[in-house]
C-alpha positions in Angstrom: 0.0 0.0 0.0 1.4 3.4 -0.9 1.6 6.2 1.6 -1.2 8.0 -0.2 -3.5 5.0 -0.1 -2.5 4.6 3.7 -3.5 8.2 4.3 -6.8 7.8 2.6 -7.5 4.7 4.6 -7.3 6.8 7.9 -10.5 8.3 8.9 -9.5 9.8 12.3 -6.0 10.9 13.3 -4.8 12.2 16.7 -1.4 14.0 16.5 0.4 15.1 19.6 -2.9 15.4 21.5 -2.7 16.3 25.2 -5.5 17.2 27.6 -5.1 18.9 31.0 -8.0 20.2 33.1 -5.9 22.2 35.5 -2.9 23.2 33.4 -0.6 20.8 35.3 -1.5 17.2 35.2 -2.1 15.7 31.8 -5.1 13.3 31.5 -3.9 12.4 28.0 -0.3 12.6 27.1 1.0 13.3 23.6 -1.4 10.9 21.9 -0.8 9.8 18.3 -3.4 7.5 16.9 -4.8 6.6 13.4 -8.3 5.0 13.2 -9.0 3.4 9.9 -12.1 3.7 7.9 -14.6 0.9 8.7 -12.7 -0.5 11.7 -14.1 -1.2 15.2 -11.5 0.3 17.5 -12.0 -0.1 21.3 -10.4 2.2 23.8 -9.8 0.1 27.0 -8.4 1.0 30.3 -9.2 1.5 34.0 -11.0 4.5 35.3 -8.9 7.7 34.8 -6.7 6.3 32.0 -7.8 8.9 29.5 -9.9 6.8 27.2 -13.2 8.6 27.8 -11.5 12.0 27.5 -10.1 10.9 24.0 -13.7 10.0 23.0 -15.1 13.3 24.3 -12.4 15.3 22.4 -13.3 13.4 19.2 -17.1 14.1 19.8 -16.3 17.8 20.5 -17.4 17.9 24.0 -13.9 18.5 25.2 -11.1 20.5 23.5 -7.5 19.4 23.3 -5.0 21.4 25.3 -2.4 20.7 22.6 -2.3 18.8 19.3 -4.7 18.1 16.4 -7.6 15.8 15.8 -8.7 15.3 12.2 -11.7 13.5 10.8 -11.4 12.7 7.0 -8.6 15.1 6.8 -10.5 18.0 8.2 -9.2 19.6 11.4 -11.8 19.3 14.1 -10.4 21.3 16.9 -12.8 24.2 16.4 -15.8 22.4 14.8 -18.8 22.3 17.1 -20.2 18.8 18.0 -23.4 19.1 16.0 -21.4 19.9 12.8 -19.1 16.9 13.0 -21.5 14.3 11.5 -20.7 11.8 14.2 -23.2 9.4 15.9 -23.1 9.0 19.7 -24.4 6.2 22.0 -24.1 6.7 25.7 -24.6 4.4 28.7 -27.7 6.4 29.8 -29.4 6.1 26.4 -30.1 9.9 26.3 -33.5 9.5 24.6 -36.1 12.2 24.7 -38.8 10.8 27.1 -41.6 12.9 25.5 -41.0 11.5 22.0 -42.0 8.2 20.6 -39.3 5.9 19.3 -40.0 6.9 15.7 -39.8 10.7 16.8 -36.6 10.1 18.6 -35.1 8.7 15.5 -36.6 11.4 13.2 -35.0 14.2 15.3 -31.5 14.1 14.0 -32.9 13.8 10.4 -35.3 16.8 10.7 -32.5 19.1 12.2 -30.6 18.1 9.0 -33.6 19.5 7.0 -34.5 16.2 5.3 -37.8 15.7 3.5 -40.6 13.9 5.3 -40.6 10.8 3.0 -36.8 10.5 3.4 -37.1 10.7 7.2 -39.9 8.0 7.2 -37.9 5.7 5.0 -34.7 6.0 7.1 -36.5 5.7 10.4 -38.1 2.5 9.2 -34.8 1.1 7.9 -32.9 1.9 11.2 -35.7 0.4 13.4 -35.8 -2.8 11.3 -32.0 -3.0 11.7 -32.3 -3.2 15.5 -35.4 -5.4 15.2 -37.7 -2.8 16.8 -39.9 -2.1 13.7 -43.1 -2.9 15.7 -42.3 -0.5 18.6 -42.1 2.7 16.5 -45.0 4.4 18.5 -43.9 3.5 22.0 -42.3 6.0 24.4 -38.8 5.2 25.9 -40.4 4.9 29.4 -42.5 1.9 28.2 -39.5 -0.1 27.1 -36.9 -2.2 28.7 -33.3 -1.1 29.2 -32.2 -3.4 26.3 -34.9 -2.0 23.9 -34.0 1.6 24.9 -30.3 0.9 24.1 -31.3 -0.4 20.7 -33.2 2.7 20.0 -30.2 4.8 21.1 -28.1 2.7 18.7 -30.6 3.2 15.8 -30.7 6.9 16.5 -26.9 7.1 16.2 -26.9 5.3 12.9 -30.1 6.7 11.3 -28.4 9.7 9.6 -25.6 7.4 8.2 -22.7 9.1 9.9 -19.1 8.1 8.9 -18.2 7.6 12.5 -20.0 6.3 15.6 -18.7 6.8 19.1 -20.0 4.5 21.9 -19.2 5.3 25.6 -19.8 2.3 27.8 -23.1 1.8 26.0 -23.8 -1.6 27.6 -22.8 -0.8 31.2 -26.3 -0.7 32.6 -27.4 -4.0 31.1 -27.3 -7.4 32.8 -24.6 -9.9 31.8 -26.7 -12.1 29.4 -28.3 -9.0 27.6 -25.0 -7.3 27.5 -23.3 -10.3 25.8 -26.2 -10.5 23.3 -26.0 -6.8 22.6 -22.2 -7.1 22.0 -22.9 -9.5 19.1 -25.6 -7.4 17.8 -23.5 -4.3 17.6 -20.6 -6.3 16.0 -23.1 -7.7 13.3 -24.5 -4.1 12.7 -20.9 -2.9 12.2 -20.0 -5.6 9.8 -23.2 -5.0 7.8 -22.9 -1.2 7.5 -19.1 -0.9 7.5 -19.3 2.2 9.6 -16.3 3.2 11.7 -16.9 2.6 15.4 -14.8 3.9 18.4 -15.9 2.2 21.5 -15.0 2.9 25.1 -15.1 0.3 27.8 -13.2 -0.9 30.9 -14.6 -4.4 30.3 -11.8 -6.4 28.7 -13.9 -9.4 27.6 -16.2 -6.9 25.8 -13.2 -5.4 24.0 -11.8 -8.8 23.0 -15.2 -10.0 21.7 -16.1 -7.0 19.5 -13.0 -5.1 18.2 -10.8 -5.2 15.2 -8.2 -3.5 17.3 -8.0 -2.6 21.0 -6.0 0.3 22.3 -5.0 -0.3 26.0 -4.8 2.9 27.9 -2.9 3.6 31.2 -2.1 7.0 32.7 -3.1 8.9 29.6 -0.8 6.8 27.3 -1.6 4.0 24.9 0.4 1.0 26.2 -0.3 -1.2 23.2 -2.7 -1.2 20.2 -3.3 -4.5 18.4 -5.8 -7.1 17.4 -7.4 -8.9 20.5 -5.6 -12.1 19.9 -2.2 -10.3 19.7 -2.9 -8.3 22.9 -3.7 -11.6 24.7 -0.9 -13.8 23.3 1.9 -11.1 23.0 1.4 -8.5 25.7 4.3 -5.9 25.4 4.5 -5.1 29.1 3.2 -6.4 32.4 0.3 -3.9 32.6 -1.2 -5.2 29.4 -0.6 -8.8 30.4 -2.4 -8.3 33.7 -5.2 -6.2 32.2 -6.2 -8.4 29.3 -7.5 -11.7 30.3 -6.3 -14.0 33.1 -2.6 -14.1 33.8 -0.1 -15.7 36.0 2.9 -13.7 37.1 6.2 -15.1 38.3 8.9 -12.8 39.6 12.6 -13.4 39.2 16.1 -12.2 38.2 17.5 -12.4 34.7 20.6 -14.7 34.6 21.3 -14.5 30.9 19.7 -13.2 27.6 20.5 -14.7 24.3 18.8 -14.7 20.9 15.4 -13.5 22.2 15.3 -15.9 25.1 16.0 -15.3 28.9 17.0 -17.5 31.6 15.4 -16.3 34.9 16.0 -17.4 38.5 13.0 -17.4 40.7 13.1 -16.7 44.4 12.9 -20.4 45.1 16.1 -21.0 43.2 14.4 -22.7 40.2 15.3 -21.4 36.7 12.9 -20.8 33.9 13.5 -20.2 30.3 11.3 -17.5 28.7 10.8 -15.2 25.7 12.8 -12.0 26.4 10.4 -9.1 25.8 11.4 -6.3 28.1 14.7 -7.6 29.4 18.2 -7.1 27.8 20.8 -8.1 30.2 21.7 -10.2 33.3 20.9 -8.8 36.7 17.6 -7.2 35.7 14.5 -8.0 37.7 11.6 -9.3 35.6 8.0 -10.4 36.1 7.0 -13.2 33.7 3.6 -13.6 32.3 1.9 -17.0 31.4 -1.7 -17.7 30.6 -3.6 -20.3 32.8 -4.4 -22.4 29.8 -0.9 -22.7 28.7 0.2 -24.6 31.8 0.3 -28.5 31.6 0.1 -30.8 34.6 1.7 -34.1 35.6 2.1 -36.4 32.5 1.2 -33.5 30.2 4.1 -31.4 31.8 6.8 -34.1 31.0 7.3 -32.8 27.4 7.6 -29.1 28.4 10.9 -27.2 28.5 10.0 -25.7 31.9 9.0 -27.9 34.7 8.4 -27.1 38.4 6.7 -28.8 41.3 3.5 -27.2 42.7 1.2 -27.6 45.6 -2.6 -27.7 45.0 -4.5 -25.1 47.1 -8.0 -25.0 45.7 -10.4 -26.3 43.0 -12.8 -23.7 41.4 -15.5 -25.2 39.3 -16.6 -23.5 36.0 -18.7 -26.1 34.3 -16.7 -26.9 31.2 -13.3 -26.6 33.0 -11.9 -26.5 36.4 -9.4 -23.9 37.7 -6.8 -25.1 40.1 -5.1 -22.6 42.3 -1.5 -23.6 43.0 1.5 -22.6 45.0 4.4 -22.5 42.5 8.0 -21.5 43.4 6.8 -20.2 46.7 4.3 -17.9 45.0 0.6 -18.3 45.8 -2.5 -17.8 43.4 -0.9 -19.5 40.4 -4.0 -20.5 38.3 -4.2 -23.4 35.8 -7.3 -24.2 33.6 -7.9 -27.8 33.3 -10.7 -29.2 30.8 -13.0 -31.4 32.8 -12.0 -34.4 30.8 -8.3 -34.0 31.9 -9.1 -33.7 35.6 -7.8 -36.5 37.8 -10.5 -37.4 40.3 -7.8 -38.5 42.8 -6.4 -34.9 43.2 -7.0 -33.3 46.4 -6.0 -30.0 48.1 -2.5 -30.3 49.5 -1.3 -32.6 46.7 2.0 -32.1 44.9 1.6 -31.8 41.2 4.2 -31.2 38.4 3.5 -28.1 36.2 5.1 -27.4 32.9 5.0 -24.9 30.0 6.9 -24.1 26.8 9.4 -21.3 26.9 7.7 -19.4 24.1 4.4 -19.3 26.2 6.0 -17.4 29.0 7.1 -13.8 28.5 9.8 -12.0 30.5 8.4 -8.5 31.0 9.2 -5.4 33.0 9.5 -5.9 36.8 5.9 -4.6 37.4 6.5 -2.6 40.5 2.9 -2.0 41.5 2.4 1.7 42.3 -0.6 2.9 44.2 
């Protein structure tokens, strides 16, 4: 792809964007980010990490302290929200209670001075898309939370914006409905090809829905990648711990060679790992390994790294069981075992062998936890 093509493929760009509310502390620090046309990008991070502030600057409800935000090449910094042609979906739905569903959807079209027949056609199409065609004459107060959220979604899409922003839109729904709506939104995105920027602190939601996920911490994107890359190849200990379940083993690097590190644990055991954030002997490191990558007993025999462990707890999850182990003097080490591989003779207090391949464990930064 040529540079020109790559540039035309970008719908939104942040360049050197900073945001401070008090002139001193930066909520967003020198953000550079390109969002591609048609992609579903999720901004993920804990409270206060800057993700919602980025969304609000893109929507026009906040102004960058420094830097530029462009949409389709146009500088947005001084464009008011209602002139940005961006759809928005919030957690609290923000529907007009005195208007019917159809009137709520017609509102953004009528302020764009569309003809009555165009408005009717678009409202019908949008309601059919969210499977609410039969409820056009109801008022928001007569609908469930899930139905109201569908109306809010339809209203954000009805004027066919090039960009839709969603701020924790499913946060108020119960688990089952939330999971159902995640798939609905994903399918609507695939059908329409509209660009979506989605904000959440729910990592499973981010992994389920997104083409790419930007992981925020302290106003900085730590890593931006496809969900499977974030999960399998976190670039630092924050991402490893924030995305999915993770086991951490702390140690000191003994040697680094050709992308591999040998690490000594506090117990004296040594482990071979992929060297990600370590360069030389003597460095402290925290190593990351996913619970499903760990093998037990006879399954551990073929692994490069083998340690002994003590079984502390069984946690039953239906299709699999999680075992909490003490490994190398560290508690809370989790292993996922499919029900079919569980040995019925195992009991709390037993010694088990654990093992994993060196490419499945990543030697990251030392993860000094700051509070």
